[in-house]
Backbone as numpy.savetxt, mean C-alpha at the origin, in Angstrom:
# Nx Ny Nz CAx CAy CAz Cx Cy Cz
-5.12 -16.00 -5.68 -5.51 -14.63 -5.42 -4.45 -13.73 -6.03
-4.84 -12.86 -6.92 -3.91 -11.94 -7.55 -4.12 -10.53 -7.03
-3.03 -9.77 -7.00 -3.17 -8.36 -6.70 -3.85 -7.69 -7.88
-4.27 -6.48 -7.69 -4.94 -5.77 -8.76 -4.31 -4.41 -8.94
-4.53 -3.87 -10.13 -4.01 -2.56 -10.45 -2.86 -2.68 -11.42
-2.27 -1.56 -11.73 -1.17 -1.52 -12.68 0.15 -1.57 -11.93
0.92 -2.61 -12.17 2.24 -2.72 -11.57 3.18 -1.84 -12.38
3.91 -0.91 -11.74 4.69 0.10 -12.47 5.67 -0.42 -13.51
6.31 -1.54 -13.25 7.30 -2.04 -14.21 6.69 -2.94 -15.27
5.41 -3.23 -15.19 4.76 -4.12 -16.14 4.43 -5.45 -15.50
3.33 -6.02 -15.88 2.84 -7.24 -15.24 3.58 -8.51 -15.65
4.42 -8.46 -16.67 5.12 -9.67 -17.11 6.56 -9.75 -16.64
7.04 -8.78 -15.91 8.43 -8.77 -15.48 8.62 -9.56 -14.19
9.83 -10.07 -13.95 10.09 -10.86 -12.74 9.74 -10.13 -11.44
9.94 -8.83 -11.39 9.62 -8.09 -10.16 8.14 -8.20 -9.83
7.29 -8.18 -10.83 5.85 -8.31 -10.61 5.54 -9.66 -9.97
6.15 -10.71 -10.49 5.89 -12.05 -9.95 6.43 -12.18 -8.52
7.54 -11.56 -8.23 8.09 -11.56 -6.88 7.14 -10.86 -5.90
6.65 -9.70 -6.28 5.75 -8.92 -5.43 4.43 -9.65 -5.24
3.94 -10.31 -6.28 2.69 -11.07 -6.18 2.84 -12.25 -5.21
4.03 -12.85 -5.16 4.23 -14.06 -4.37 4.73 -13.85 -2.96
5.14 -12.64 -2.61 5.69 -12.41 -1.28 4.61 -12.39 -0.21
5.00 -12.70 1.01 4.07 -12.60 2.14 4.02 -11.19 2.70
4.90 -10.32 2.20 4.95 -8.93 2.68 3.90 -8.10 1.93
3.06 -7.38 2.66 2.09 -6.49 1.99 2.82 -5.37 1.26
2.47 -5.17 -0.02 3.09 -4.13 -0.82 2.01 -3.37 -1.57
2.12 -2.04 -1.53 1.21 -1.19 -2.29 2.05 -0.20 -3.10
1.47 0.28 -4.20 2.08 1.33 -4.99 1.08 2.47 -5.01
1.56 3.67 -4.64 0.71 4.85 -4.57 1.13 5.87 -5.61
0.19 6.71 -6.02 0.56 7.83 -6.90 0.92 9.04 -6.04
1.20 10.16 -6.67 1.64 11.35 -5.92 0.52 11.97 -5.09
-0.71 11.55 -5.31 -1.84 12.02 -4.50 -2.19 10.99 -3.42
-1.30 9.99 -3.23 -1.43 8.93 -2.23 -2.60 7.98 -2.51
-3.00 7.91 -3.78 -4.04 6.96 -4.18 -3.38 5.65 -4.60
-4.04 4.55 -4.30 -3.51 3.23 -4.62 -3.56 2.96 -6.13
-2.41 2.59 -6.67 -2.32 2.14 -8.06 -2.27 0.62 -8.14
-1.72 0.01 -7.08 -1.55 -1.44 -7.05 -1.53 -1.90 -5.60
-2.13 -3.06 -5.34 -2.00 -3.73 -4.05 -1.74 -5.21 -4.33
-0.83 -5.81 -3.58 -0.51 -7.21 -3.82 -1.43 -8.11 -2.97
-1.42 -9.41 -3.25 -2.30 -10.33 -2.51 -2.07 -10.32 -1.00
-0.83 -10.10 -0.55 -0.57 -10.06 0.90 -1.28 -8.88 1.55
-1.34 -7.73 0.86 -2.07 -6.57 1.40 -3.56 -6.88 1.49
-4.08 -7.54 0.46 -5.50 -7.94 0.47 -5.77 -8.83 1.68
-4.88 -9.76 1.94 -5.04 -10.70 3.05 -5.03 -9.99 4.41
-4.05 -9.13 4.65 -3.97 -8.50 5.98 -5.02 -7.41 6.18
-5.44 -6.77 5.10 -6.44 -5.71 5.25 -7.84 -6.28 5.40
-8.05 -7.48 4.86 -9.37 -8.07 4.91 -10.34 -7.48 3.90
-9.84 -6.68 2.97 -10.67 -6.04 1.96 -10.18 -6.43 0.56
-11.06 -6.44 -0.42 -10.62 -6.77 -1.78 -9.75 -5.65 -2.36
-8.89 -6.01 -3.28 -8.01 -5.02 -3.91 -8.82 -3.89 -4.54
-9.96 -4.22 -5.11 -10.79 -3.20 -5.78 -11.25 -2.10 -4.83
-11.30 -2.38 -3.53 -11.68 -1.35 -2.55 -10.63 -0.25 -2.45
-9.36 -0.57 -2.78 -8.26 0.38 -2.63 -7.94 1.17 -3.90
-8.09 0.53 -5.05 -7.61 1.13 -6.29 -8.26 2.47 -6.59
-7.40 3.48 -6.81 -7.87 4.83 -7.10 -8.27 5.62 -5.87
-8.11 5.03 -4.70 -8.50 5.70 -3.46 -7.30 5.81 -2.52
-7.37 6.77 -1.62 -6.34 6.89 -0.58 -6.67 5.92 0.55
-5.69 5.67 1.39 -5.89 4.80 2.54 -6.98 5.36 3.45
-7.01 6.68 3.61 -8.01 7.31 4.46 -9.42 7.17 3.91
-9.56 7.12 2.60 -10.88 6.93 1.99 -11.39 5.50 2.21
-10.48 4.55 2.19 -10.87 3.15 2.33 -11.01 2.77 3.80
-10.07 3.19 4.62 -10.08 2.86 6.05 -9.99 4.16 6.86
-11.11 4.86 7.00 -11.08 6.18 7.64 -10.63 6.16 9.11
-10.78 5.03 9.79 -10.36 4.96 11.19 -8.89 4.64 11.36
-8.20 4.46 10.26 -6.78 4.11 10.29 -5.93 5.33 10.65
-5.01 5.14 11.59 -4.02 6.19 11.88 -2.91 6.00 10.86
-2.84 6.90 9.89 -1.94 6.72 8.77 -0.90 7.85 8.70
0.22 7.55 8.07 1.35 8.50 8.04 1.36 9.39 6.79
0.26 10.08 6.50 0.24 10.90 5.28 1.36 11.93 5.26
1.69 12.51 6.41 2.77 13.50 6.45 4.11 12.84 6.10
4.33 11.62 6.56 5.56 10.89 6.24 5.61 10.59 4.74
4.49 10.18 4.18 4.45 9.88 2.75 4.74 11.12 1.91
4.19 12.25 2.31 4.46 13.49 1.57 5.93 13.89 1.68
6.54 13.66 2.85 7.97 13.94 3.00 8.81 13.06 2.07
8.44 11.78 1.93 9.15 10.88 1.03 9.05 11.40 -0.41
7.86 11.82 -0.80 7.68 12.36 -2.15 8.46 13.66 -2.34
8.53 14.44 -1.29 9.20 15.75 -1.37 10.72 15.63 -1.52
11.34 14.79 -0.67 12.81 14.76 -0.68 13.41 13.44 -1.18
12.57 12.44 -1.46 13.07 11.19 -2.01 13.77 10.27 -1.02
13.72 10.61 0.27 14.38 9.80 1.28 13.41 8.77 1.87
13.82 7.49 1.95 12.94 6.47 2.54 12.72 6.74 4.02
11.56 6.32 4.50 11.21 6.49 5.91 10.40 5.30 6.39
10.35 5.15 7.71 9.48 4.15 8.34 8.41 4.87 9.13
7.26 4.23 9.25 6.15 4.80 10.02 5.27 3.66 10.49
4.48 3.93 11.50 3.53 2.95 12.01 2.13 3.29 11.54
1.41 2.26 11.13 0.00 2.39 10.77 -0.78 1.52 11.75
-1.86 2.06 12.29 -2.68 1.27 13.20 -4.15 1.60 13.02
-4.98 0.62 13.36 -6.43 0.79 13.25 -7.12 -0.18 14.20
-8.35 0.15 14.51 -9.15 -0.77 15.32 -10.30 -1.37 14.51
-10.61 -0.77 13.35 -11.69 -1.28 12.49 -11.13 -1.50 11.09
-11.52 -2.45 10.29 -12.54 -3.45 10.61 -12.05 -4.50 11.60
-10.75 -4.53 11.86 -10.19 -5.38 12.92 -8.92 -4.70 13.41
-8.44 -5.09 14.58 -7.23 -4.47 15.13 -6.03 -4.76 14.24
-5.33 -3.70 13.83 -4.16 -3.83 12.96 -3.09 -2.86 13.45
-1.86 -3.29 13.36 -0.73 -2.44 13.71 0.47 -2.89 12.89
0.98 -2.00 12.01 2.08 -2.36 11.14 3.19 -1.32 11.22
4.43 -1.80 11.17 5.57 -0.93 10.94 5.79 -0.97 9.43
5.78 0.19 8.80 5.86 0.24 7.34 7.11 0.97 6.88
7.56 0.62 5.70 8.67 1.31 5.04 8.13 1.96 3.78
8.48 3.21 3.57 8.01 3.96 2.40 9.21 4.42 1.60
9.18 4.15 0.31 10.28 4.49 -0.59 9.72 5.11 -1.87
10.43 6.08 -2.41 9.98 6.65 -3.69 10.23 5.66 -4.82
9.47 5.79 -5.86 9.65 4.90 -7.01 10.45 5.62 -8.06
């Protein structure tokens, strides 16, 4: 199972292979909070195919998700990493502590 989308550093670099192989869910977002890349671990925990996320915001894909859009905008604004909790009840119960960092 491969992640989909454009990996920012290029698909042939060691970082790409590390992100593809980790058990940690990793996504790359653009400045409008749309998904550019999701790794296989994110596909696994979300229960949705990578293609469901690409080019869309988290709220568009999982509208019942309590998401930290304000935290993400603050990270983009000042470049400081932050943590936030994401939770949802649909399509299944999910609760994650997430770390957000600028690229």
